[in-house]
N, C-alpha and C positions, 0 to 999 in steps of 0.2 A: 469902416473896419467891420468884419461878418463874424458871425458867431464862431464861424470855422476857415481859419486862415490857411492857407496852402499853395504851394508852387504850380501855377499854372502849365499845363503842357501846353506845347504848340499846338496848334490845330491841323489836323491831316487833311489835305482836299479842300473842299471848297465849304464854306460856312455860310449860315443862314441869320436873320435875328433882324428885328426893326425894319424898318422902311427901306424901299430902295433909294439909294442916291437919284435925283431927278435928271441928271443927265442918263441914268439907264433907263427910266421910264421915256424919255425922249427918242432915246435910238430905239426902244422898242416899237413905238409910236410909228419911227419910218420904215422897222423893218415889217410891221405886221398892220398895213392900212386898215382903216376902220373895215369892219364887214368881212375882213379877210378870212379871222376866226372862225365866225357863223359859218361861214362853207367848206371849212375843213372837216369841223364837227357833225356837219347837218348827216343826219343818218345813223351815227357811230351808236353802237351798243356800249354800255357801260364798259363791258371787258376790254370790247377796242378801245377804249379810249384811256382806260387808267389801269389796265390789266397786264400781266408780261406780255411783252413786245407790243403794246399797245401805242397812242400815237404820245402821250405825255414821255414816257421813255424814249423813244425815237428821237423827239423832239430835245429831249435830255442829252441823247449821246449827242445829236448835231451840235448841238452848243459844247460840250465837251471837247470834240473832235477838235470845232473852230478854234477854240481858246489853245489848242494844244498846237494849231499851226502858229497859231501867234508868237506860241513860246519859242517856236522852232523859227521861225523867222527873223527873232530877237538874238536869237543864237547864232546863226548863221550869216544873218546883216542882210538876207534878201528874200521875196517874199517867192512863194513857188513861181516858177519861168521867169524868175529875175536873173540879173549877171549875180552870177558865183564872184563873192567877195577872196576867195582862196581856192584852194582846194578840197574843203569840206563841203560837201552836198548833200541833200535830201537821197535819202535809199529806200524810198518805200512807206509802209508799215505794216503795223504788226496785230493784229486781232486780238481784241482785251474784253472781257467782261466785266464789268465793276457793279459790286454792290449798294444798291441804293435806296430812299424811303420809296422810292417808287418802283423799286424790284429789282431783277439783272437790267442794265444796262450794257449792251453791244457796241464798243469805241473800236476804232482804227488810232493805232498810238502812231506817230509819226516816228521815221528814226534819218539817221544821218550817214554819212558813209563811215566817218571814225570812230561811230558809237560813244563820242563825249557828250551828246544832247541829254540831258537830268531834266527831264519835265518837273516840273512844280505844282501844277493843276492836280494830275494822276501820276503819282510817283513811280519807278521802278519797282513792278512786285506789288504794290498796294492793289488791295482789290476790293476796298471799302472806300466810298464817298463819306467825308466828314460829315457830323448827323445821325449814322446809323450808330457808329461807336457811343456816340451820347445817349442814343436813345435805349443801347444795349445796358448801359449804366446805371441809367434811372431806373427801368425793369427790376434788374439786380439790387438796387438799393430799396426800392418798394419791398423787398422779399421774394420774389421770384426766384427760382434756382435754375440753374445752368441749363437743364432740361427743359422747362417751364417758356425760357425763353427764346430756345431754338423753336419749338412748336408753334409760339407764338409770332415768329418772324415769319415762319416760314407761309402759315396761316393768310395772316396779313397781308404780307409783301409778295407772296410768292417766293420767298429769296431762302435758299437753301445754307442756312449757315449750322455750320456743326458744332457741338457742345466744347470740342477743342479749340473751337476759334472763338466762342465765348468766353470760355475760361482763361483765355490769351489776353480778350480783351480786359477782360475785369483783374488779371493778375498786372496788367501795367499802369494799373493806379497804385501797387506796392512803393513801388519809385517817390510815387509822388507822398505815400504814407511818411515813408522815410523822411525825407527832408520836412515834411510838416512836424515830425514828433521831434525833431532835434531844431528846428528854425530856434532864433533868438525872440527874448518877450520884452515886453516893457517892464521899464525899473520898479514902476510903483502900480499895483493894482489896487483901487480905493476896498472893493469885493473881491471875495475868491471863495466862491462856494465847494465843498469836497463833500464827494459820495463815491460810494460803490455799488455796481451793480453784478449779480451771479449771471453767468453765461453758460451753457453747458458744452464742453468741450470732451472729445475722444483721445484719451491717452492711454497708450501701454492695452488695449482693447476690452477697452471699458470709458465708460461716461462719467467724466467730471463735471462738479461745480467750483468754475476758475472764477475771480475777483477779479471784476473790469474794472479798474479806479479811470474815474474822469475828473477834471477838476475846470469850473468854469469862470473865469474872470470878466470884473465888469470894469473900463480903464476909465481913465479920468475924463473921459467924453461920454461916457454913460454907454457905451456898446459893450454889449457881450461878446467873449471868445474863449473855445472851448481850449485850455492850455498844453492836452496832453492827453494820450491812453497808456494803461499803463497795467501789467497783467501780474496776479500772484493767484498761489493755491487759494487763500482766506483774505477776507480783511481783516487785517491788523494794525495798530500804533506805530508796530515797529517799521512795516514798507512805508506807512504814510511818510515816516520820515525819511525814506529815501526817495520817494516821489517829492517830497516839499526839498530835499536836495538838488534834485534833477531841474528843479525850478530855478534853483538859485543857481545853478551853475550855468543856466538857459540865461542871464543876466535879471530874475527878478529883484530886487534887493529889496522891497518894503512891502507889507503886504498891511494895508489898515485895519479891516475887518474881515475874519476868516469864518466862514458860517458851515458848521458840522453838525453831526447829528447825534453827537449824544456818545461815540464809542471811547471806551475805556482808554487812557493813555494818550490819545488824540491830541488834546490841548497842548500837554505837553512837551511834544513834538513840535507841535508849532512853535512855540513856545523856544524850545531849543533851537530854532531855525530862523525865525524870526520874532525877536525878543520882544519886540514895541506892538506885535499885532495884537488887537482885540479879539478875542475867541468868545462868538457866538453860539450858544448849542442851541439846536432848533427846538422850540418850544412845543410845536407839534410834535415831535418825537419824543420829549419827555411826556407830555401830557400820556400819550399810548403808552409809552413805558410803566409809568403809576398806574395809570387805570389799570394794568395786568394785574393788581392786588386787589380787586373791586369787585364785589360780588354784583352780578348782573344787572339785578333788582335796583341796585345804589349807582349804578353807573351814570344815570341822566342828572340826580342831584348833585355827584361829586365834580361831574364835569362842570357843571354851572357854578358850584361855589369855588374851584380853581379858578374860573374865567378872573374876577378881579383882580389877582393874584398877578398875571401877565398883562392885565390892563392898567395896570394903576400909571398915574403919572411920574413916579420917580421911584427908585430901588428903595427910599424909606418906607414909599405908601405899600410899596410891593411884601416888604419883608413884614410889614403889620397886617397885610391880607395876608400873608402865611401862618402867623402866628395865632387867627383867627381861624383859620381853616385846621390848623393844630387842634384846635382847643373844641372845636366840631367834629370833626373826624380822626384826629391822633389816634383815640382809643380802640375805636374796631379799625383801623386801617394805617396803621406804623409803618409799614414798609412805604405806604403812598407817599406819607410825609417826607420819609427819609431819603425817596430819590430826588424829593424838590433840594432838599437840604443840602444833600452830598453834591447836586449839580449847580448851587445857587452862587456861584463864585462867576459861574460863566453861561448865566442865564440874563443876569442884571445888566449888562452893557446894555444892549438895545434901549434900555428903558430912559436913558439918559440923553437918546437921541430925538428928534424931531419926528412928527408923524409920518411924513413922506417917507423919511430915510428908515423908520422903524418895519414900515409894511416890508420892506426891500431885505431887510438881515434878520428877520425875527424867525425865519422858518427857512429849510432850505429846499421849497416846491419848486424853486427857480429850477435848480437841477434835475431835481424828480420829471418835471416837466420833460427835460430835455430826456430822459433815460425813459420816458413815456414815448415819446419818438420813435427812437430805437429799438425798442421794443417789438413797436409794429411792424418791424422789418424783419427781425429775428426771432419772430414768435413760430412762423410757421417752418422754422428748419430743424426744430427739434434739437440737435446737437452739430457741431460745426467738427469738421473732420479733425483742424488740429488749429492752433493759436493764430496762426496767421489768415486762416479763410475768416478767423472770425473780425478780427482786426479790419480787415478789408471792406467787410459788409457793415459795420459800425462807424468807418470812416465814412464811406460813401452816404449812410442813413443821416449822420452828421451834418454832412455838406446840403444832402436832401433837406433835413430838418431848418436851417439856413434861412431857406426862402420864406417859411412862416414866424421868423423871429423880425421884431422891428425893433428900433432906436429908442430907446427908453424916450418918450415923449418929455416925460418929467422930471428930467434931470436936472432942472435950475433950481428949485428948491434944496435936494440932495446934496448937489455941490456946494452950494452955500453952506448947509451945516456941517458937510465934510471938512472946507477948508477954515469954518469957526472950531471945530472939536478937533483937528490935527495939525493946524497951523502949518507949518514948512513942510511939512509931511507930504503933504496933499499939493501935487505941483499946478493943477488945472486952476 
């Protein structure tokens, strides 16, 4: 299971990837005897080999035409020049240019008299072979604008693809986004990280900051999965409650540990939706928040004095360390101590867990790392024309980030700890 689960769109045209089947290799060896290619490319300039109209594009066109003729033979039941099996027969061909990774390729698409032939390799009105759309989506997910992509493809392949076409290709993702955002979820997630990021979106002739809510779940096998994308004007516990209810409607029955950043009212929203969930406040966020009250000259000393609290072996020892910290620094920085005591109920849950699981839940760095991947894609945009455009790019950025995430290879010990601490609530 990947970090982003989505409905896969059927591939359009020819797709590649992986090693060619052995029978294809054998067939090519028969068609192209050893040395034949050496003679064909001898003396060719680079542009004559791979440029527009070069040898490679001509070969691609011949292969496509041969495949279309094979489709027509299957459709009619007889090869070219063969005995017709009925009134429908071949009726010439139509010239067509398709855009490919090699540049524009001219082909002749066969026709039949009745007009009932529906080619599958290059469908009617199709102007691009599969692979080019994927490249466009990949460039878009990497942060390139529609105009940049159009110019890049023109320079790289000599392929003229207008900005309107690029926009239509990227807009086709929105159907997948809608399916993904409403898909059923697992019944139990041992760990779910909640956090929001700010994205600039144009509204009513002005650019406003919008809160993009993300939830990242860890399933019972240790795999990570983004559970959804939600939008609101600002981050607040009230809207997080709506997010939690959406997760419940989509099938989530229990969350064992919910990791949050310390937003006021958020723990109560979680407990209202998932009453048995452990709410773990991010210790890193709490340290940053409490250090705001400390003078710069004392920051290193105070940070060092706080460390024994969150590295204590258990909650009782942590409380003793907090008392010691208050005795040393409380008179000078009472607000710092108060920040810890106010959040204490939701700071200590991770202290009852073994070390392997503590590292996974004491901070929201896991989802913040995902945010960093998304920001790499959106930082060049400045702002988005609307929420839909922002959702499209963030979704594609999540898919792009998926390749950089690996399954938790140290899940055995955390799995055992979850089973011990949560019993039958953990089904793994």
